[in-house]
Structure formats: C-alpha cells, structure tokens
N, C-alpha and C positions, 0 to 999 in steps of 0.2 A: 294793282294798288295805286291809288292816286298819289301824286307827288306835290299836290297843292299844299300851301303853307298850313291850311287848316287841318291837315292830317299830321302835322308835326307833333312830336312827343309833348304831352301836357299842354296842348294848344288851348288858349283862352281868348275869347273875343270880349274885350272890355267895352268897346264902342265901335261904331263904323270907322272911326279914325285911329283906333289903337288895338293891336293884338299882341299877345305874348305867347312864348312857348319855350320848350326845351330845344334841343338841337334841331336845326333845320338842315335837311340834306341839300346837296348842290343843285339837284333838279328843282327843288322847291324854291331855292334862292333865285334861280334863273327865271322864274315866272312872276317875280314880285312886281315888276313894272306893269305887266298885263293885268295885275290885280289892283292897280292904282296906288301902290306903295311909293312913298317919296322919301322915306328914311328908314334905316335899320340901325338899331343900337345893339351891339354884341357885347355881352359881359363875360363870355367864355374865353379864357386865355388860349392863344394859338398853340400853346404847348400841350393842351388837353388832347387825349386820345380821341375825343369826340369832335374836335375842331374840324371845320371844312377847309381843306387846302385852298388857298387863293380866294377866300370868301370876300375880302375887300374888292378884288378885281371883278368878281362875278357881280357884286352889287353895284359898284360904281360904273361898270360898263353899261348899265341900264339907265344911267343918269340919276341914280338914287344916292342920297347922301348916306355915308357910312360912318358910324361913330363906334370906335373900339375902346372899351374900358375893361381891360382884363382884371376881373375880380378873383383874387385867390380865395377859393372856397374855404380853405383852412383859416384864413385871417382876413375877413372883410374889413375894409378900411373906411374911415370917415371921409378921407380924400376921394375915394372912389364914388361914394355916395354924393359928394359935392359935385363931382364931374357929371355924374348921371343926372342930377337935378338941373344943372346948367344946360345939358343937352336936351332934356325934355322941355324946359322952358323955351329954348330956341326953336324946337321942332313942333311947338304946340299947335300950329295951324296946318300941319301936314299929316297925312296918313302914314303911320309908322308901325314897325314891328320891332319888339324887343325880345331878345332870346339869350339863353345860356345853354347849359347841358340838359337840365331837367326842369327848368322854370322855377328853381328854388331861389337862386340869387335874384332873379327878376321879380318874383312875387314879393320878396322881402323889400327890395329897393323900390319897386313901384308903389307898394302900399305905404311905405314910409314917406315917399314923395307926396302922395295924395294927402296924407296927414299934415305934412309940413306946409302944404299949400292951403290948408284949411278946408279941403273938400271932403275928407273922410274923417270919421271918428277913429279913435284907437281901437274900438271894438270892431269896426268895419275892417280895419287893416289886419287885425288878428284873424278874423274870420277868413279874409281873402288868402292870407298865408296858409292857414290851417286847412283850407280846401285842397291845397296841393301837397303840403309837407308839414313836418313837425320840427321846427328849429331846435327844440330842446334835445333832440337826438343827435345833433351835430355840434361839437364843441365850438364855442365862440359866437354862435349865431344869436342865441337868446340874449347874451350880453350886448352884442352889437345893436340888436333891435331895441332893447331897453335903453341903451345909451342915446340913440338917435331920438327915440320917443321922449326921453327925458329933457331934450333940448327944445321940444315943440310945445307951444302953448295951445291948448284947445279953447 
C-alpha cells in the first residue's frame, strides 16, 4: 500500500498548489518535501487518537512550514477560523496540504475561507462540504457554518 499523501483518508486535490485530507500517516508526512510541499496546516488536536506523534518535527525537519490550529470538533470556534484564514493568506504562494482526522473540519474551514475571499459562492461551498460529509449530523457545525456565512457578503 502506498504511503503517499494522495492515499490519505478523504484526500482531495483542490489545485496543483493545494490538497486536503483526513489523517496523514507518519510515512506520508515524511514524503511531503519530495512531493514539493512547502506548508502543512493541521486542524487535528494533538490529543486526538488519530494524531501523529511528533508531526511538527516530522514536517519541520523537511524545511516545511507547519501551522497547528487544534480545532475542537465538538465546538468549532470563530477564532480558529480567523487563524486558519490568516495562515492560508500567508501561505497563498506555496504548495500546501491541510488536514484533520477525516477532512470534515478542513472541508468546512476551507470552503468558508474561499467564500470569505470572494472566490466561491455559498452553493459551491455547500457542495464542497457535502461531497465529504453532512454537518447537520454533528452538533454545532451547521450553526458554525451558517454563522460564518452570515458574516460574508457575496
């Protein structure tokens, strides 16, 4: 079985410069530099049973920038989304990978980010999220998504 990042759980290639997924194994993380990645944004708390021990060290030892924003799945926060948006703005000119446990946090945050930057419509964001999961099945997520979308002008 391949350990390349594109075999990670719920992997999605958004563009040549941006990919997302659920959990990435240590072996996949160790190959990121050889695949041209320059940044990793991790939304999975280190306390998660799915977290990779020493992920920061694995990523940074390759000269890749590592951004850690531990989003509590039970209570996504506006402040986490703000940090996420700032990180993506800063890393915009680099090849990056964004991950969490199942690509649920990531698909929600990334789609909201694209809407907030005026590049996606609300319908595009909803479709992107629903291709991976159904937020209504998880308490707090529909409300969080609606709250962020309510702050964005199309």
